[in-house]
C-alpha positions as CSV (number, residue, x, y, z in Angstrom):
1,M,15.0,16.4,-5.0
2,A,12.2,14.0,-5.7
3,S,8.5,14.5,-5.4
4,Y,6.7,11.6,-3.5
5,V,3.0,11.2,-3.6
6,L,1.9,8.7,-0.9
7,V,-1.3,6.7,-1.4
8,P,-2.8,4.9,1.6
9,G,-4.6,1.6,1.7
10,A,-8.0,0.8,3.1
11,G,-9.3,3.5,5.4
12,G,-7.7,6.0,3.2
13,S,-6.0,8.1,5.9
14,A,-3.0,10.3,5.2
15,W,-2.2,9.9,8.9
16,Y,-0.7,6.5,8.0
17,W,2.3,8.3,6.5
18,H,2.8,10.8,9.3
19,R,6.1,9.3,10.5
20,L,7.5,8.9,7.0
21,V,6.7,12.4,5.7
22,P,9.2,14.3,7.9
23,E,11.9,11.7,7.2
24,L,11.6,12.5,3.5
25,W,11.4,16.2,4.1
26,R,14.7,16.0,6.1
27,R,16.3,14.4,3.0
28,G,15.2,17.4,1.0
29,H,12.3,15.9,-0.9
30,D,8.8,17.2,-1.7
31,V,6.1,15.0,-0.2
32,V,2.3,14.9,-0.3
33,A,0.3,12.3,1.7
34,V,-3.1,11.7,0.2
35,D,-6.4,11.5,2.1
36,L,-8.8,9.3,0.2
37,P,-12.6,9.6,0.5
38,A,-12.8,6.1,2.1
39,A,-15.8,6.8,4.2
40,D,-17.9,8.1,1.3
41,E,-20.3,5.3,0.2
42,S,-20.5,6.9,-3.3
43,A,-16.8,7.0,-3.9
44,G,-15.1,4.2,-5.8
45,L,-11.8,3.6,-7.7
46,Y,-12.3,6.5,-10.1
47,E,-13.0,8.9,-7.3
48,Y,-9.9,7.6,-5.5
49,R,-7.9,8.1,-8.7
50,D,-9.1,11.6,-9.1
51,T,-8.3,12.5,-5.5
52,V,-4.7,11.4,-6.1
53,I,-4.5,13.3,-9.3
54,R,-5.7,16.5,-7.6
55,A,-3.0,15.9,-4.9
56,I,-0.3,15.6,-7.5
57,G,-1.3,19.1,-8.8
58,D,1.4,20.6,-10.9
59,R,4.2,18.2,-9.8
60,V,6.1,17.0,-12.8
61,R,6.7,13.2,-13.0
62,P,6.3,12.4,-9.3
63,I,7.1,9.1,-7.6
64,L,3.9,7.3,-6.6
65,V,4.1,5.1,-3.5
66,A,1.0,2.9,-2.9
67,Q,0.3,1.0,0.3
68,S,-1.8,-2.2,0.5
69,M,-5.2,-1.5,-1.2
70,G,-3.6,1.5,-2.8
71,G,-2.3,-1.0,-5.4
72,F,-5.7,-0.8,-7.0
73,T,-5.7,3.0,-7.2
74,A,-2.2,3.9,-8.2
75,P,-2.1,2.2,-11.6
76,L,-5.2,4.1,-12.6
77,V,-3.4,7.3,-11.8
78,C,-0.4,6.3,-13.9
79,E,-2.8,6.0,-16.9
80,Q,-3.7,9.6,-16.6
81,V,-0.6,11.4,-15.3
82,P,3.1,10.9,-16.2
83,V,4.8,9.2,-13.2
84,D,8.5,8.7,-12.9
85,L,8.2,5.6,-10.8
86,L,5.5,3.5,-9.1
87,I,6.5,1.9,-5.9
88,L,4.1,-0.7,-4.5
89,L,4.5,-1.2,-0.7
90,N,3.0,-4.3,0.8
91,A,0.4,-3.9,-1.8
92,M,-2.5,-5.7,-3.5
93,V,-1.7,-6.4,-7.2
94,P,-5.0,-6.4,-9.2
95,A,-5.7,-8.5,-12.3
96,A,-7.8,-7.2,-15.2
97,G,-11.5,-7.3,-14.4
98,E,-10.9,-8.4,-10.8
99,S,-12.5,-6.5,-7.9
100,A,-10.7,-5.9,-4.7
101,G,-13.3,-8.1,-3.0
102,E,-12.5,-11.0,-5.4
103,W,-8.7,-10.5,-5.0
104,W,-8.5,-12.3,-1.6
105,D,-9.9,-15.7,-2.8
106,A,-8.2,-15.4,-6.2
107,T,-4.8,-15.0,-4.7
108,G,-5.2,-17.4,-1.7
109,Q,-4.5,-14.6,0.9
110,A,-6.3,-16.3,3.7
111,E,-4.5,-19.6,3.4
112,A,-1.2,-17.7,3.2
113,R,-1.9,-15.7,6.3
114,A,-2.9,-18.9,8.2
115,A,0.3,-20.6,7.1
116,Q,2.4,-17.6,8.2
117,A,0.7,-17.8,11.6
118,V,1.7,-21.5,11.9
119,R,5.3,-20.8,10.9
120,E,5.5,-18.2,13.6
121,G,4.0,-20.5,16.3
122,R,0.7,-18.6,16.4
123,T,-2.8,-20.1,16.1
124,P,-4.5,-19.2,12.8
125,S,-7.7,-17.3,13.2
126,D,-10.6,-16.6,10.8
127,G,-10.9,-13.0,11.8
128,V,-8.3,-10.2,11.5
129,D,-6.8,-9.0,14.8
130,L,-5.4,-5.5,14.2
131,L,-2.8,-5.7,16.9
132,V,-1.6,-9.1,15.9
133,D,-1.8,-8.8,12.1
134,F,-1.0,-5.2,11.6
135,F,0.6,-3.5,14.6
136,H,2.8,-6.3,16.0
137,D,6.0,-4.3,15.2
138,V,4.7,-0.7,15.5
139,P,5.9,1.2,18.6
140,P,3.4,1.1,21.4
141,E,2.9,4.9,21.5
142,V,2.1,5.0,17.8
143,T,-0.2,2.0,18.2
144,A,-2.0,3.8,21.1
145,E,-2.4,6.9,18.9
146,A,-3.9,4.8,16.1
147,M,-6.3,3.0,18.4
148,A,-7.4,6.3,19.9
149,Q,-8.6,7.4,16.5
150,G,-10.9,4.5,16.2
151,E,-11.3,2.2,13.3
152,Q,-11.0,4.0,9.9
153,A,-14.3,3.8,7.9
154,Q,-14.0,2.1,4.6
155,A,-17.0,2.0,2.2
156,M,-17.5,-1.1,0.1
157,K,-17.9,0.4,-3.4
158,P,-14.2,0.2,-4.4
159,F,-14.2,-3.5,-3.3
160,T,-17.0,-4.3,-5.7
161,Q,-15.8,-2.5,-8.8
162,P,-13.9,-4.6,-11.4
163,W,-10.4,-3.2,-11.9
164,P,-10.8,-1.4,-15.2
165,L,-7.4,-1.7,-16.9
166,D,-6.7,-4.6,-19.3
167,K,-3.0,-4.5,-18.6
168,W,-0.5,-2.8,-16.2
169,P,0.3,0.8,-17.2
170,D,3.6,1.5,-19.0
171,V,5.4,2.8,-16.0
172,P,8.5,1.6,-14.2
173,T,7.3,-0.4,-11.2
174,V,9.0,-1.7,-8.1
175,F,7.4,-3.9,-5.5
176,L,8.7,-3.3,-1.9
177,Q,7.6,-5.9,0.7
178,G,8.2,-6.1,4.4
179,R,9.6,-9.5,5.2
180,D,7.7,-9.5,8.6
181,D,4.3,-8.8,7.1
182,R,1.8,-11.2,8.7
183,F,-1.2,-10.0,6.6
184,F,0.4,-10.4,3.2
185,P,3.3,-12.8,3.9
186,L,6.5,-12.4,1.9
187,D,6.4,-15.8,0.1
188,F,2.7,-15.1,-0.8
189,Q,3.7,-11.7,-2.3
190,R,6.6,-13.1,-4.2
191,R,4.3,-15.6,-6.0
192,V,1.5,-13.0,-6.7
193,V,3.9,-10.3,-7.9
194,R,5.8,-12.8,-10.1
195,E,2.6,-14.1,-11.6
196,R,0.9,-10.8,-12.1
197,L,3.7,-8.3,-12.8
198,G,6.6,-10.5,-13.9
199,I,9.0,-8.9,-11.5
200,E,10.7,-9.9,-8.3
201,V,9.8,-8.5,-4.9
202,E,12.4,-6.3,-3.1
203,E,12.5,-7.0,0.6
204,M,12.9,-4.7,3.6
205,P,12.5,-5.3,7.4
206,G,9.1,-4.7,8.9
207,G,5.4,-5.7,8.9
208,H,2.4,-4.5,6.9
209,L,2.5,-1.0,8.3
210,A,6.1,-0.2,7.5
211,A,5.5,3.6,7.4
212,L,4.5,3.5,11.0
213,S,6.9,0.9,12.2
214,R,10.1,1.7,10.3
215,P,9.8,5.2,8.8
216,V,13.6,5.8,8.7
217,D,14.3,2.5,7.0
218,L,11.5,3.1,4.5
219,A,12.7,6.6,3.7
220,D,16.1,5.2,3.0
221,R,14.7,2.6,0.7
222,L,12.5,5.1,-1.1
223,E,15.3,7.5,-1.6
224,A,17.6,4.7,-2.9
225,L,14.9,3.6,-5.4
226,A,14.4,7.2,-6.6
227,T,18.1,7.5,-7.4
228,R,18.8,4.0,-8.7
């Protein structure tokens, strides 16, 4: 049995993981999905880190899974708590001293997203369309449930703080990327991950919200990574 601690991205809602959690339970694993204080204007990366650490509790050497912006939080946790494995899922990979707000221009994310739209025969847009960029492969009933909740509040503080580590923590790290991600396209992530972590991306089907669109496939991959 493995212990999985699931860290969400921007918006900080544990609900993002609600389709994955029962799949991991059915496989006999211990799972906790973290709610981050994303709406709290006073909360930043350290508060996010401490929230995850409290969620870990007395679990011994858990597996940390970090989605999207969770890539800024999870390594900070690994500096404080022994972690068996860090799995980055469609995640942002920070550089030393770089804020999450600076990450977009530094990595060329907007250009990569626009190029992906052209490859798929879509017209690039300056703004983000939740349904097009995020929910394009999520089942309609799950999308409707998400839309009914309204937009998740996300304070700006964690986007303005420089990432405080001078190097990646000494923890085994795997990067799992959906090959159908329109927001962080696969080729873009391959380049960023290779440049910043020196590892290769591992692919799976699905878009940016893999835990909502492909919970069974994701559970299978997480379990395989835990036992590899």
